[in-house]
C-alpha positions as CSV (number, residue, x, y, z in Angstrom):
1,M,-8.3,-35.1,41.0
2,L,-9.2,-38.6,40.0
3,S,-12.6,-40.2,41.3
4,F,-11.7,-42.9,43.4
5,A,-15.0,-45.4,43.0
6,I,-14.2,-48.2,45.0
7,H,-15.5,-51.3,44.2
8,L,-15.7,-54.2,47.4
9,E,-18.3,-56.5,46.2
10,F,-17.0,-59.6,44.3
11,V,-18.8,-60.2,41.2
12,E,-22.1,-63.1,42.0
13,M,-21.8,-65.3,39.2
14,G,-18.3,-66.7,39.3
15,M,-14.9,-65.9,40.6
16,T,-13.0,-62.6,39.2
17,L,-9.7,-62.9,37.5
18,Q,-8.1,-61.3,40.2
19,E,-9.7,-64.0,42.7
20,Q,-8.3,-66.6,40.3
21,I,-5.1,-65.4,40.2
22,Y,-4.8,-64.9,43.8
23,E,-6.6,-68.9,44.3
24,L,-3.7,-69.5,41.9
25,F,-0.8,-68.0,44.3
26,L,-1.9,-69.3,47.4
27,L,-1.6,-72.8,45.8
28,E,1.5,-72.3,44.1
29,K,3.1,-71.1,47.2
30,Q,2.0,-74.5,49.3
31,V,3.3,-76.6,45.9
32,R,6.8,-74.6,46.4
33,G,6.8,-75.2,49.6
34,L,6.1,-78.7,50.2
35,N,8.3,-78.9,46.8
36,R,11.2,-76.9,49.0
37,R,11.5,-79.6,51.8
38,L,11.9,-82.1,49.3
39,E,14.8,-80.0,47.7
40,V,16.2,-79.4,51.3
41,A,16.2,-83.1,52.0
42,S,17.8,-84.0,48.4
43,Y,20.5,-81.4,48.3
44,Q,21.8,-82.2,52.0
45,H,22.0,-86.0,50.0
46,T,23.7,-84.5,47.2
47,Q,26.5,-83.3,49.3
48,M,26.9,-86.2,51.1
49,Q,27.1,-88.4,48.6
50,S,29.8,-85.6,46.7
51,K,31.5,-85.8,49.8
52,L,31.7,-89.6,50.3
53,T,32.5,-89.7,46.2
54,R,35.7,-87.5,47.0
55,L,36.5,-89.7,49.8
56,Q,36.9,-92.6,47.6
57,T,38.5,-90.8,44.9
58,Q,41.4,-90.3,47.5
59,H,41.2,-93.6,48.9
60,E,41.7,-95.4,45.5
61,E,44.6,-92.5,44.9
62,L,46.3,-93.5,48.1
63,A,45.8,-97.3,47.7
64,A,47.7,-97.1,43.9
65,Q,50.5,-95.3,45.8
66,L,50.8,-97.3,48.7
67,K,51.0,-100.2,46.3
68,Q,53.5,-98.7,43.8
69,T,55.7,-97.6,47.2
70,Q,55.3,-100.9,48.5
71,A,56.4,-102.5,44.8
72,H,59.6,-100.0,45.1
73,A,60.6,-101.3,48.4
74,N,59.7,-104.4,47.3
75,A,62.4,-104.3,44.4
76,L,64.9,-102.4,46.6
77,E,65.3,-105.3,49.1
78,N,65.4,-108.0,46.1
79,D,68.3,-105.9,45.0
80,A,69.9,-105.9,48.2
81,K,69.8,-109.7,48.4
82,D,71.6,-109.7,44.7
83,V,73.8,-107.7,46.2
84,E,74.6,-109.6,49.1
85,T,74.2,-113.0,47.1
86,R,77.5,-111.1,44.9
87,I,79.4,-110.5,48.0
88,D,79.3,-113.7,49.2
89,A,80.2,-115.2,45.5
90,L,83.2,-112.8,45.5
91,R,84.2,-113.5,49.3
92,E,84.5,-117.5,48.2
93,Q,86.2,-116.5,45.0
94,M,88.7,-114.8,47.1
95,S,89.4,-117.4,49.5
96,S,91.2,-119.7,46.5
97,V,92.9,-116.6,45.1
98,T,96.6,-116.9,45.1
99,N,97.5,-114.0,43.1
100,N,97.8,-110.7,45.3
101,K,96.7,-108.9,42.4
102,E,93.2,-110.5,41.5
103,Y,92.7,-110.8,45.6
104,S,93.0,-106.6,45.7
105,A,90.7,-106.4,42.6
106,L,88.2,-108.9,44.2
107,L,88.6,-106.6,47.4
108,I,87.9,-103.6,45.7
109,E,84.7,-105.0,44.2
110,V,83.4,-106.1,47.5
111,N,84.2,-102.8,49.5
112,T,82.0,-101.6,46.5
113,L,79.3,-103.9,46.4
114,K,78.6,-103.7,50.3
115,L,78.7,-99.2,50.1
116,S,75.9,-99.7,47.2
117,K,74.4,-102.6,49.2
118,G,74.2,-100.1,51.9
119,K,73.0,-97.1,50.1
120,I,70.1,-99.7,48.6
121,E,68.9,-100.7,52.0
122,E,68.7,-97.0,53.3
123,E,66.4,-96.2,50.1
124,A,64.7,-99.6,51.0
125,L,64.4,-98.4,55.0
126,V,63.0,-94.7,53.7
127,Q,60.5,-96.6,51.3
128,M,59.1,-98.7,54.2
129,E,58.3,-95.9,56.4
130,Q,56.8,-94.3,53.8
131,V,54.8,-97.6,53.4
132,D,53.7,-97.5,57.0
133,S,52.7,-93.7,56.8
134,L,50.3,-94.6,53.6
135,Q,49.3,-97.4,55.6
136,S,48.1,-95.6,58.4
137,Q,46.6,-92.8,56.0
138,L,44.8,-95.4,54.3
139,T,43.0,-96.7,57.6
140,E,42.2,-93.5,58.6
141,L,40.8,-93.1,55.5
142,E,39.1,-96.0,54.8
143,A,37.3,-95.2,58.3
144,Q,36.4,-92.1,57.2
145,V,34.6,-93.5,54.0
146,Q,32.8,-95.9,56.2
147,E,31.3,-93.2,58.6
148,Q,30.1,-91.3,55.1
149,K,28.7,-94.3,53.7
150,K,26.5,-94.5,56.9
151,L,25.9,-90.1,56.8
152,V,24.5,-90.9,52.7
153,G,22.3,-93.8,54.2
154,A,20.7,-91.6,56.9
155,A,20.5,-88.9,54.2
156,E,18.5,-91.3,51.7
157,G,16.4,-92.4,54.3
158,E,15.5,-88.8,55.1
159,V,14.7,-88.2,51.4
160,Q,12.6,-91.2,51.3
161,A,10.9,-90.0,54.8
162,R,10.0,-86.9,53.2
163,K,8.6,-88.1,49.8
164,E,6.4,-90.3,52.2
165,E,5.7,-87.3,54.2
166,V,4.4,-84.9,51.6
167,G,3.9,-87.0,48.4
168,A,0.4,-87.3,49.1
169,E,-0.2,-84.0,49.9
170,L,2.5,-82.6,47.2
171,A,0.1,-84.4,44.5
172,D,-3.3,-83.2,46.1
173,R,-2.1,-79.3,46.1
174,S,-0.2,-80.0,42.6
175,A,-3.5,-81.2,41.2
176,K,-5.8,-78.2,42.8
177,R,-2.8,-75.9,41.5
178,D,-3.3,-77.4,37.9
179,A,-7.4,-77.2,38.5
180,A,-7.2,-73.4,39.4
181,A,-5.3,-72.6,36.5
182,E,-7.8,-74.0,33.4
183,P,-9.7,-71.0,33.8
184,I,-7.4,-68.4,33.3
185,A,-6.2,-67.4,29.7
186,P,-2.7,-68.7,28.7
187,D,-1.3,-65.5,28.3
188,T,-2.1,-64.4,31.9
189,L,-0.7,-67.9,33.0
190,H,2.2,-66.8,30.8
191,I,3.0,-63.7,32.8
192,F,1.9,-65.5,36.1
193,N,4.4,-68.1,35.8
194,R,7.5,-65.4,34.4
195,L,7.0,-63.5,37.6
196,C,6.9,-66.9,39.7
197,D,10.5,-67.5,38.5
198,Q,11.5,-63.8,38.5
199,H,10.4,-63.3,42.1
200,D,10.9,-66.9,43.4
201,G,7.5,-68.1,43.9
202,E,6.2,-64.6,45.1
203,P,4.4,-63.2,41.8
204,L,1.8,-61.3,43.5
205,A,1.7,-58.3,46.4
206,P,-0.7,-56.4,48.2
207,A,-1.1,-53.1,47.6
208,V,-0.6,-51.2,50.8
209,E,-2.1,-47.5,51.9
210,D,0.3,-45.4,53.1
211,N,-1.3,-42.3,54.2
212,A,-5.3,-42.6,53.8
213,K,-5.6,-38.9,53.9
214,R,-2.9,-38.2,51.0
215,M,-4.1,-41.5,49.1
216,E,-0.8,-42.9,49.2
217,Y,0.1,-46.5,47.9
218,S,2.8,-48.5,47.4
219,C,3.6,-52.2,46.4
220,G,4.0,-54.8,49.1
221,G,6.3,-56.2,47.3
222,C,9.4,-53.6,46.6
223,Y,7.5,-50.8,48.9
224,M,7.9,-48.4,46.1
225,T,5.1,-46.0,45.5
226,I,1.9,-47.1,43.1
227,P,0.4,-44.2,41.2
228,L,-3.1,-43.6,42.2
229,E,-4.6,-44.6,39.1
230,R,-3.6,-48.1,39.4
231,V,-5.0,-48.3,42.7
232,N,-8.2,-47.4,41.1
233,T,-8.0,-50.0,38.7
234,L,-7.3,-52.6,41.4
235,F,-10.7,-51.8,42.9
236,T,-12.8,-50.8,39.7
237,Q,-11.3,-53.6,37.0
238,P,-11.3,-57.0,39.1
239,D,-11.2,-59.1,36.1
240,S,-8.2,-56.9,34.8
241,L,-4.3,-57.7,36.1
242,T,-2.8,-54.9,38.0
243,T,0.8,-54.5,38.2
244,C,3.0,-52.6,40.4
245,P,5.0,-50.1,37.9
246,N,8.4,-51.0,39.3
247,C,8.9,-54.8,40.1
248,Q,5.7,-55.5,37.6
249,R,4.5,-57.9,40.6
250,I,0.5,-58.8,40.7
251,L,-1.3,-56.2,42.6
252,Y,-4.2,-57.5,44.9
253,V,-6.3,-56.1,48.0
254,D,-5.3,-57.8,51.1
255,D,-7.9,-58.4,54.5
256,V,-5.8,-55.0,55.8
257,L,-6.8,-52.8,52.7
258,R,-10.1,-54.0,52.3
259,E,-10.7,-53.1,56.3
260,Q,-9.6,-50.1,56.2
261,M,-11.6,-49.1,53.0
262,D,-14.9,-50.8,54.5
263,A,-14.0,-48.6,57.8
264,R,-13.8,-45.6,55.7
265,A,-16.7,-46.5,54.1
266,A,-18.9,-47.3,56.5
267,K,-18.0,-44.1,58.3
268,N,-18.6,-42.0,55.4
269,K,-22.2,-43.8,55.0
270,G,-22.4,-42.7,59.0
């Protein structure tokens, strides 16, 4: 069976790679957490602004429709007035006509114009009713636009408040994260950053002892079994990265596992 020599002492001269990566991991989580608070506020503001834009577009389209409908209604009213003027002229002409045939012709034209005028007035009435309906919708939509503007303003204030609240802390944590990354090799940082993106800011996972007697361990990230060889490497090679063979997260020894190992070592000495 594989020998399982556990080295729990930290290297006295500087931090081990595992410690450096773990420190970077903690700072990365803090930076991402602060950024997420800003992103939530920014997302809400974006959603509010998008809704305002939609309402304003609807308002513009409805206003254009109202203008067109009003113009059509006005044109119909003018047409009706023109027909009425023509009817009045024909009636005046009829009063001076002595020929029955000519009189009958004028009378037919007057009656035809009356029918036409009636249809025009009916259509004008329909258009005016449509104008009233559109005006009512426009008034209601205008109220929605004004209310949404207030919500957008409040969301903008929330974004600014979040920036003021976490700005200094975010700058401090970001600087510390950058400083923590400096001593780490570029290829190792590349792995770390790739895993950050792959696992939503959780590139590390603790090794978990499932059964001490059978020496069974699993990954605290994906909960899959970790080969004993990798657990041994995790403890015996603190200046190298040990990853989970399943999810590829970088493994580390947390306080729980360390206490379990310390207790077992003390018991064996006793």
